[in-house]
ZAMARGU-4260 file (C-alpha; in steps of 0.2 Angstrom, whole numbers, plus 5000, padded with zeros to 4 digits):
<rodrens>
0) 5077/5024/5092 | 5067/5039/5094 | 5073/5056/5098 | 5058/5068/5103 | 5064/5085/5101
5) 5054/5101/5114 | 5042/5108/5106 | 5053/5124/5106 | 5069/5116/5098 | 5078/5127/5085
10) 5083/5121/5070 | 5102/5123/5076 | 5098/5111/5089 | 5091/5098/5077 | 5105/5100/5065
15) 5116/5095/5080 | 5105/5080/5085 | 5106/5074/5066 | 5125/5077/5066 | 5129/5067/5081
20) 5119/5052/5076 | 5126/5051/5058 | 5143/5053/5065 | 5139/5038/5077 | 5135/5028/5061
25) 5115/5029/5063 | 5103/5031/5048 | 5092/5045/5053 | 5075/5049/5048 | 5067/5068/5053
30) 5048/5070/5053 | 5042/5088/5057 | 5025/5087/5066 | 5014/5102/5069 | 5019/5103/5088
35) 5037/5094/5090 | 5050/5085/5080 | 5055/5067/5080 | 5071/5060/5073 | 5070/5041/5071
40) 5086/5033/5070 | 5094/5016/5066 | 5111/5008/5071 | 5122/5001/5083 | 5115/5009/5101
45) 5130/5005/5108 | 5140/5018/5098 | 5129/5031/5108 | 5120/5031/5124 | 5102/5039/5127
50) 5111/5048/5140 | 5124/5058/5128 | 5107/5062/5117 | 5096/5069/5132 | 5110/5080/5138
55) 5110/5091/5121 | 5101/5106/5118 | 5082/5103/5112 | 5081/5085/5116 | 5065/5081/5128
60) 5069/5061/5129 | 5074/5047/5120 | 5063/5033/5117 | 5071/5016/5112 | 5058/5005/5097
65) 5058/4987/5104 | 5049/4979/5087 | 5060/4975/5074 | 5051/4984/5062 | 5056/5002/5066
70) 5050/5015/5053 | 5034/5005/5050 | 5031/5006/5070 | 5019/5016/5080 | 5032/5021/5090
75) 5040/5031/5076 | 5024/5039/5071 | 5010/5040/5082 | 4999/5048/5068 | 4992/5039/5053
80) 5003/5041/5037 | 4994/5047/5022 | 4999/5042/5006 | 4998/5056/4992 | 4993/5048/4974
85) 4991/5065/4963 | 4978/5073/4973 | 4970/5057/4981 | 4976/5054/5000 | 4976/5038/5008
90) 4976/5034/5023 | 4965/5048/5031 | 4945/5047/5034 | 4943/5044/5016 | 4941/5026/5007
95) 4947/5025/4990 | 4944/5009/4980 | 4957/5003/4966 | 4946/4991/4952 | 4949/4984/4937
100) 4953/4969/4926 | 4966/4956/4933 | 4976/4959/4916 | 4977/4972/4903 | 4972/4959/4891
105) 4966/4973/4875 | 4963/4994/4872 | 4944/4988/4869 | 4943/4979/4887 | 4954/4992/4896
110) 4945/5008/4891 | 4929/4999/4895 | 4933/4995/4911 | 4941/5010/4917 | 4925/5021/4912
115) 4912/5008/4919 | 4924/5009/4937 | 4925/5028/4936 | 4906/5030/4934 | 4905/5018/4948
120) 4914/5030/4962 | 4932/5021/4959 | 4948/5033/4961 | 4962/5022/4954 | 4963/5009/4939
125) 4972/4993/4943 | 4979/4981/4929 | 4991/4969/4927 | 5003/4973/4912 | 5016/4961/4918
130) 5006/4945/4925 | 5016/4932/4939 | 5007/4916/4935 | 5009/4898/4942 | 5010/4892/4924
135) 5023/4896/4914 | 5011/4894/4900 | 4997/4904/4907 | 4993/4924/4901 | 5009/4933/4905
140) 5004/4950/4900 | 5004/4966/4887 | 5021/4971/4895 | 5024/4988/4890 | 5009/4990/4877
145) 4999/4986/4893 | 5008/5000/4902 | 5003/5012/4888 | 4986/5007/4887 | 4985/5009/4906
150) 4992/5026/4904 | 4979/5031/4891 | 4964/5025/4901 | 4971/5036/4914 | 4972/5051/4902
155) 4954/5047/4896 | 4946/5046/4915 | 4957/5054/4926 | 4959/5037/4936 | 4976/5036/4943
160) 4985/5020/4940 | 4992/5006/4950 | 5000/4990/4943 | 5012/4977/4947 | 5031/4978/4944
165) 5039/4961/4946 | 5057/4963/4941 | 5071/4976/4948 | 5074/4978/4928 | 5057/4986/4925
170) 5056/4996/4939 | 5060/5011/4930 | 5050/5008/4915 | 5034/5003/4925 | 5036/5020/4935
175) 5036/5030/4919 | 5018/5024/4916 | 5011/5020/4934 | 5007/5031/4949 | 5007/5017/4962
180) 5019/5001/4961 | 5012/4986/4967 | 5024/4971/4974 | 5013/4957/4974 | 5012/4944/4985
185) 5024/4930/4978 | 5036/4945/4979 | 5035/4952/4996 | 5052/4945/5002 | 5061/4949/4986
190) 5072/4962/4995 | 5081/4968/4981 | 5065/4971/4971 | 5059/4979/4987 | 5075/4991/4988
195) 5075/4995/4967 | 5054/5000/4970 | 5059/5011/4985 | 5071/5021/4975 | 5060/5024/4961
200) 5052/5040/4969 | 5033/5032/4968 | 5020/5026/4981 | 5021/5008/4983 | 5008/4995/4988
205) 5015/4980/4996 | 5003/4965/4996 | 5006/4953/5009 | 5012/4935/5005 | 5001/4921/5007
210) 5011/4912/5021 | 5018/4929/5030 | 5015/4934/5048 | 5011/4951/5051 | 5028/4955/5057
215) 5036/4947/5041 | 5024/4958/5031 | 5029/4975/5041 | 5048/4971/5039 | 5046/4970/5019
220) 5038/4986/5022 | 5053/4992/5033 | 5065/4988/5017 | 5056/5002/5007 | 5054/5014/5022
225) 5073/5011/5025 | 5077/5017/5009 | 5068/5035/5010 | 5052/5032/5002 | 5038/5036/5016
230) 5024/5031/5004 | 5019/5013/5008 | 5003/5006/5008 | 4999/4989/5015 | 4987/4976/5006
235) 4980/4960/5014 | 4975/4948/5001 | 4974/4933/5011 | 4983/4920/5018 | 4985/4901/5015
240) 4977/4889/5028 | 4969/4871/5027 | 4954/4878/5019 | 4952/4874/5000 | 4934/4879/4996
245) 4940/4897/4994 | 4956/4903/4985 | 4965/4910/5003 | 4958/4915/5019 | 4954/4933/5022
250) 4964/4939/5037 | 4953/4953/5043 | 4960/4953/5060 | 4976/4960/5051 | 4966/4976/5047
255) 4964/4983/5066 | 4981/4972/5072 | 4992/4982/5058 | 4984/4999/5061 | 4987/4996/5081
260) 5005/4993/5077 | 5009/5004/5063 | 5004/5021/5056 | 5003/5016/5038 | 4988/5014/5028
265) 4979/4996/5024 | 4969/4991/5010 | 4960/4974/5008 | 4959/4964/4991 | 4944/4952/4993
270) 4946/4947/4975 | 4960/4937/4978 | 4958/4932/4995 | 4941/4924/4990 | 4943/4919/4971
275) 4925/4917/4970 | 4916/4933/4964 | 4899/4930/4975 | 4908/4932/4990 | 4918/4948/4985
280) 4905/4960/4992 | 4902/4954/5008 | 4920/4952/5012 | 4923/4971/5004 | 4909/4976/5016
285) 4917/4968/5031 | 4933/4977/5026 | 4927/4992/5028 | 4919/4989/5044 | 4934/4983/5050
290) 4943/5001/5047 | 4953/4998/5030 | 4956/5013/5020 | 4952/5006/5004 | 4949/4991/4993
295) 4957/4982/4977 | 4943/4973/4967 | 4944/4966/4951 | 4931/4971/4939 | 4930/4965/4920
300) 4916/4970/4907 | 4914/4951/4904 | 4923/4940/4918 | 4917/4923/4907 | 4928/4928/4893
305) 4944/4935/4905 | 4960/4928/4902 | 4964/4925/4918 | 4955/4927/4936 | 4938/4928/4927
310) 4928/4918/4942 | 4934/4931/4955 | 4930/4947/4944 | 4914/4956/4947 | 4903/4962/4933
315) 4901/4980/4931 | 4885/4979/4938 | 4890/4969/4954 | 4904/4981/4955 | 4890/4997/4957
320) 4878/4990/4967 | 4894/4986/4979 | 4900/5002/4979 | 4882/5011/4986 | 4882/4998/5000
325) 4902/5003/5004 | 4895/5020/5004 | 4883/5018/5018 | 4895/5007/5029 | 4908/5022/5027
330) 4896/5033/5031 | 4890/5023/5046 | 4908/5022/5052 | 4910/5041/5050 | 4920/5039/5034
335) 4917/5045/5016 | 4920/5038/4999 | 4934/5045/4989 | 4929/5055/4972 | 4938/5061/4959
340) 4938/5079/4955
</rodrens>
């Protein structure tokens, strides 16, 4: 349920409501807005009636949340959540592009990619230090050495770092280096990992699973929110269908639908969705036109020599050309492209 306080409710009134909810076994989440304060409460409603709460001083009304995802719901927070990554804001009127190689392969490769994407207008560097691969014999990443290279790239370019964490045992280590912790599609419903990542104190980028419904995706986000981490970025990266020509089928309908159902920011990963570089640009443009708050794009200095996902990686030249078109679309949509200071 949501307890909406009067605009003139005093702190003592809010504290009394919070205490009553906690005494009844509810988990509470306080949100102070400009005009009024909202208290989200999750628990057994049979232990405390709406009427008992509405009778308390300072309470305007109690609104039930019907969706299974409570904290991710628009009913909980009507305005959009803006996730701050350093001085960057994801989820407002600014579009941010996260770009870089699928995997950190070497110092030279990563630093070259970082310089190139920064010059083209990206604000975050993506790169995998731990790589979940279908085959155990494929390149699995440089692990901590890769994290150190990402940190060096951030120091040289100012780009913020987003990288994947796969194992609860490595969350603390990855969080030492990363600005945003990514949960890959294969781990969307790895609930122990979601809880551990939520406690790391960093923004979380949550990819949609290849066979996940929108409700399942939002419920996965709920695990992170329920641990007290409000900084969740959702990432649509394509779902598995009967089509085999592309790697997945990019569900762009998910962008406006999720933004209607939830207050969380939504970005799109056209690279993993399509799996073929020549189709990344048109789908990236379509994602921004659909209302996405940003993009996650794979860029490699030399895709032909990439150790993984070369066929879906843009060259620096293709990426630069795409960024110019994205700027035009953003302006047409009344938005702007993010920039580093």
